[in-house]
C-alpha positions in Angstrom: -155.7 -168.7 20.9 -155.2 -169.8 17.3 -153.9 -173.3 16.7 -152.8 -174.9 13.5 -154.9 -178.0 14.1 -158.1 -175.9 14.0 -157.8 -174.8 10.4 -160.9 -175.5 8.4 -160.7 -175.1 4.6 -163.7 -173.6 2.8 -161.7 -172.5 -0.2 -164.3 -171.5 -2.7 -167.9 -171.4 -3.8 -169.1 -174.5 -5.5 -169.2 -172.7 -8.9 -167.6 -169.4 -10.0 -167.6 -167.6 -13.3 -166.4 -164.2 -14.3 -166.6 -162.9 -17.9 -168.7 -160.5 -19.9 -172.2 -161.9 -20.6 -171.9 -164.4 -17.7 -175.5 -163.9 -16.6 -176.6 -165.9 -19.6 -175.6 -168.9 -17.6 -178.3 -168.3 -15.0 -181.2 -170.2 -16.5 -179.0 -173.1 -17.5 -177.6 -173.5 -14.0 -181.1 -173.2 -12.4 -182.5 -175.8 -14.9 -179.6 -178.2 -14.0 -180.8 -178.2 -10.4 -184.4 -178.5 -11.4 -185.4 -175.6 -9.3 -189.0 -174.4 -9.8 -189.1 -171.1 -7.8 -186.7 -168.6 -6.3 -186.3 -165.4 -4.3 -184.2 -162.5 -5.5 -182.9 -160.0 -2.9 -181.6 -156.7 -4.1 -181.3 -153.0 -3.2 -182.7 -150.1 -5.3 -179.4 -149.0 -6.6 -178.1 -152.5 -7.1 -181.1 -153.6 -9.1 -180.9 -150.4 -11.2 -177.2 -151.3 -11.9 -177.9 -155.0 -12.7 -181.3 -155.2 -14.4 -180.1 -154.3 -17.9 -177.7 -157.2 -17.8 -179.9 -159.6 -15.9 -181.2 -162.7 -17.7 -184.6 -164.2 -16.9 -183.9 -167.2 -14.7 -186.7 -169.2 -16.4 -188.7 -169.9 -13.2 -191.1 -167.7 -11.1 -189.2 -165.4 -8.8 -190.2 -163.4 -5.7 -188.4 -160.0 -5.8 -187.7 -158.2 -2.5 -185.6 -155.3 -1.5 -183.4 -155.2 1.6 -184.5 -152.8 4.3 -181.5 -152.4 6.5 -177.9 -153.1 7.3 -176.9 -156.8 7.5 -178.6 -157.4 10.8 -179.8 -160.7 12.3 -183.4 -159.3 12.2 -183.1 -158.6 8.5 -181.7 -162.0 7.7 -184.6 -163.6 9.6 -187.1 -161.5 7.6 -185.6 -162.5 4.3 -185.4 -166.2 5.2 -189.0 -166.2 6.4 -190.1 -164.6 3.2 -188.2 -167.2 1.1 -189.9 -170.1 3.0 -193.4 -168.5 2.8 -192.9 -168.1 -1.0 -191.8 -171.7 -1.3 -188.5 -170.6 -2.8 -186.0 -173.3 -3.6 -183.0 -170.9 -3.9 -182.0 -167.4 -3.1 -180.3 -164.9 -5.4 -178.5 -161.9 -3.9 -177.7 -159.0 -6.3 -175.8 -156.1 -4.8 -172.9 -155.0 -2.6 -171.5 -156.7 0.4 -174.4 -156.1 2.8 -176.9 -157.6 0.4 -174.6 -160.6 -0.4 -174.1 -161.2 3.3 -177.8 -161.0 3.9 -178.4 -163.6 1.1 -175.8 -165.9 2.6 -177.3 -165.5 6.1 -180.8 -166.2 4.9 -179.6 -169.2 2.9 -177.9 -170.6 6.0 -181.1 -170.1 8.1 -183.3 -171.8 5.6 -180.9 -174.4 4.1 -181.5 -173.0 0.6 -178.7 -172.7 -2.0 -177.5 -169.2 -2.7 -176.5 -167.5 -6.0 -174.5 -164.2 -5.6 -174.2 -161.6 -8.3 -172.0 -158.7 -7.0 -172.7 -155.2 -8.3 -169.6 -153.8 -6.6 -166.0 -155.0 -6.3 -165.7 -153.5 -2.8 -164.9 -156.7 -0.9 -164.7 -160.5 -1.1 -168.3 -161.0 0.2 -169.2 -162.8 -3.0 -166.6 -165.5 -2.3 -166.5 -166.0 1.5 -168.9 -168.3 3.4 -169.5 -165.7 6.1 -171.6 -162.7 6.9 -170.7 -159.6 8.9 -173.5 -158.5 11.2 -174.2 -155.0 12.5 -176.7 -153.8 15.1 -179.7 -151.6 14.3 -177.6 -148.5 15.0 -174.9 -149.5 12.4 -172.3 -150.6 14.9 -170.3 -153.8 14.2 -171.7 -156.7 16.1 -170.0 -160.0 15.0 -169.2 -162.1 12.0 -170.5 -165.7 11.4 -168.9 -168.4 9.3 -171.4 -170.7 7.8 -171.0 -174.5 7.5 -171.8 -174.4 3.8 -170.2 -172.4 1.0 -172.1 -170.4 -1.6 -173.4 -172.6 -4.5 -172.9 -170.2 -7.5 -171.1 -166.9 -7.9 -171.5 -165.0 -11.2 -169.3 -161.8 -11.7 -170.4 -159.6 -14.6 -167.7 -157.1 -15.5 -170.2 -155.1 -17.5 -172.0 -154.3 -14.2 -168.9 -153.6 -12.2 -167.4 -151.1 -14.8 -170.5 -148.9 -14.2 -170.1 -148.8 -10.4 -168.8 -145.8 -8.4 -165.0 -145.6 -8.2 -165.2 -145.1 -4.5 -166.3 -148.7 -4.0 -163.5 -150.1 -6.1 -161.0 -148.0 -4.1 -162.5 -149.3 -0.9 -162.2 -152.8 -2.2 -158.6 -152.3 -2.9 -158.0 -151.0 0.6 -159.9 -153.9 2.2 -157.9 -156.4 0.1 -154.5 -155.0 0.6 -155.2 -155.7 4.3 -155.3 -159.4 3.6 -151.5 -159.6 3.5 -150.8 -157.5 6.6 -153.4 -159.2 8.7 -152.3 -162.7 7.7 -148.6 -161.9 8.0 -148.8 -160.7 11.6 -150.7 -163.8 12.6 -148.4 -166.3 10.8 -144.9 -164.6 10.9 -143.7 -166.5 14.0 -145.3 -169.8 13.4 -142.7 -172.7 13.5 -144.4 -174.5 10.7 -147.0 -173.7 8.1 -149.3 -176.3 6.7 -150.2 -176.4 3.0 -153.6 -174.7 3.3 -151.9 -171.8 5.2 -149.2 -171.6 2.5 -151.9 -171.2 -0.1 -153.6 -168.5 2.0 -150.3 -166.6 2.3 -149.6 -166.8 -1.4 -153.0 -165.4 -2.1 -152.5 -162.7 0.5 -149.2 -161.7 -1.1 -150.9 -161.7 -4.5 -153.5 -159.4 -3.1 -151.0 -156.8 -1.9 -148.7 -156.9 -4.9 -151.3 -156.9 -7.6 -153.4 -154.1 -6.1 -150.4 -151.9 -5.3 -149.1 -152.4 -8.9 -152.4 -152.2 -10.8 -155.0 -150.6 -8.5 -154.6 -147.1 -9.9 -154.8 -148.3 -13.5 -158.0 -150.2 -12.6 -159.5 -147.0 -11.1 -158.6 -145.1 -14.3 -160.3 -147.8 -16.4 -163.4 -147.6 -14.2 -163.5 -143.8 -14.5 -163.2 -144.2 -18.3 -165.8 -146.9 -18.4 -163.4 -149.3 -20.2 -162.9 -152.9 -19.2 -159.2 -153.5 -19.3 -156.9 -156.4 -18.2 -155.9 -154.3 -15.1 -159.6 -153.8 -14.2 -160.4 -157.5 -14.5 -157.3 -158.6 -12.6 -158.1 -156.0 -9.8 -161.7 -157.2 -9.6 -160.8 -160.8 -9.4 -158.0 -160.1 -6.9 -160.5 -158.4 -4.6 -163.3 -161.0 -5.0 -161.4 -164.3 -5.6 -157.9 -163.9 -4.2 -159.1 -161.9 -1.3 -161.7 -164.6 -0.5 -159.1 -167.4 -0.8 -157.0 -165.9 2.0 -159.7 -166.7 4.6 -161.0 -169.7 2.7 -157.7 -171.6 3.0 -156.2 -169.8 6.1 -159.3 -169.8 8.2 -158.6 -167.8 11.4 -155.1 -167.0 10.1 -156.4 -165.4 7.0 -159.6 -163.6 8.0 -158.9 -160.6 10.3 -156.6 -159.3 12.9 -155.6 -155.7 13.8 -156.8 -153.7 10.8 -160.4 -155.0 11.0 -160.5 -154.5 14.7 -159.6 -150.8 14.1 -162.4 -150.8 11.5 -164.8 -152.2 14.1 -163.8 -149.5 16.6 -164.3 -146.8 14.0 -167.9 -147.9 13.5 -168.7 -146.7 17.0 -168.2 -143.1 15.9 -171.4 -141.9 14.1 -169.3 -139.6 11.8 -167.7 -142.7 10.2 -170.9 -144.5 9.3 -170.9 -143.0 5.8 -167.2 -144.1 5.3 -166.9 -147.3 3.3 -165.8 -150.5 5.0 -162.6 -150.8 2.9 -161.6 -147.3 3.6 -161.8 -147.8 7.3 -159.9 -151.1 7.0 -157.2 -149.4 4.9 -156.7 -146.9 7.7 -156.7 -149.8 10.2 -153.6 -151.3 8.3 -151.6 -148.2 9.2 -152.7 -148.3 12.9 -151.8 -152.0 13.0 -148.4 -151.3 11.5 -147.9 -148.5 14.2 -148.8 -151.1 16.8 -146.2 -153.4 15.3 -143.6 -150.7 15.4 -143.1 -150.6 11.6 -142.9 -147.0 10.6 -140.8 -147.8 7.5 -143.6 -150.0 6.1 -146.1 -147.2 6.8 -143.9 -144.8 4.9 -143.7 -147.3 2.0 -147.5 -147.5 1.8 -148.3 -143.8 2.1 -147.5 -142.9 -1.6 -149.8 -145.7 -2.7 -152.5 -144.6 -0.4 -152.2 -141.0 -1.8 -152.3 -142.3 -5.4 -155.4 -144.5 -4.6 -157.2 -141.9 -2.5 -157.2 -144.1 0.7 -157.4 -142.4 4.1 -154.3 -142.1 6.2 -155.4 -140.0 9.2 -158.3 -139.4 11.5 -159.3 -136.2 9.7 -159.5 -138.2 6.4 -162.2 -140.3 8.2 -164.1 -137.1 9.2 -162.9 -137.5 12.8 -161.7 -134.4 14.6 -158.5 -135.5 16.3 -159.3 -133.0 19.1 -162.7 -134.3 19.7 -163.0 -135.5 23.3 -162.8 -139.2 23.8 -162.9 -140.0 20.0 -159.7 -142.0 20.0 -160.5 -143.6 23.3 -163.9 -144.7 21.9 -162.2 -146.3 18.9 -159.6 -148.0 21.1 -162.1 -149.4 23.6 -164.3 -150.9 20.9 -161.3 -152.3 19.0 -160.1 -154.2 22.0 -163.5 -155.4 23.2 -163.7 -159.1 24.2 -163.7 -161.3 21.1 -162.0 -158.8 18.9 -159.3 -160.2 16.5 -156.7 -157.7 17.6 -156.2 -159.9 20.6 -154.5 -162.4 18.3 -151.7 -159.8 18.0 -151.4 -159.9 21.8 -152.9 -156.4 21.9 -155.3 -156.4 24.8 -155.2 -152.9 26.3 -157.2 -150.1 24.8 -154.4 -147.7 25.9 -152.1 -149.5 23.5 -154.4 -148.8 20.6 -154.9 -145.2 21.7 -151.1 -144.8 21.7 -150.8 -146.5 18.3 -153.4 -144.1 16.7 -151.6 -141.1 18.3 -148.2 -142.4 17.1 -149.5 -142.6 13.6 -150.8 -139.0 13.7 -147.4 -137.9 14.9 -145.6 -139.7 12.2 -147.9 -138.2 9.6 -147.1 -134.7 10.8 -143.3 -135.2 11.1 -142.6 -137.5 8.2 -142.3 -136.6 4.5 -143.9 -139.7 3.1 -145.0 -138.3 -0.2 -141.7 -137.1 -1.5 
């Protein structure tokens, strides 16, 4: 059970910068620390996206590509390589999985970490945690590390060239910050200052992204860095990360992310982006809360942004035998955050998913 006295604040990375040309800071920051050698972790697509903007760090580097999801085995491999190469820091360049692997390897080795996101699909660049999957791609656990990231550099020139599907998923994942924090804190008799900061950040996430998310997607599709694009990117990365950073358990995850975790147990959803599954999870969470009017309010925004609202939008056949039951059982497994909502029975989640499907059929939310 969550208790207010247990809140731990890890509000931000040690250093954060976001502006065009920011990677020119890299050699200066490395020189300040007197580092003499580093390891750079990347993916094929992420390095292709970043290398044109990357600035030589000024010290010898070992370059390695990640080979898997963010698994404990892969984090161990990267950490072992860093130590074998006498690296004094780790750079992660990529999307959420690569950034999570860099943080995990840094935690295992005690090395400081530099993160350079190539996608604005989540707040992984900000948060001091990694989400781990098993070798089959199923959600396993998330781990909060005792030390925050040393340096985060966000280059808008890289992000403006990313696929729009990832920005859309980032919007969905970050809108969830409000709904998950709200359900966990709504009935608290008092709220300490860190929690108030977390809730203000969560509200900022929802309001900014519902207001400006579509304009940011249009800017991305046009390849033009606009104020809406920059605000959306920083809302996803910074404000999204602050919710958990200041709210701790009250700001990280509750119902929507448990639904996401349940969805990962259906192979047909493995190609669906994390934020898209979380966005769907918001609607299921609201169904479990008995809030159809809030679902109806969100549906036009979901349609405008292209976020999924139904099982079929997630490539799941609603008639497939045991599909909903599989999601519900995994979403209510021991340790899942949906228990913080006092949802403990898989049948409750099954009923919530079915209720949402019925509302979608019978309502006229897009008028």
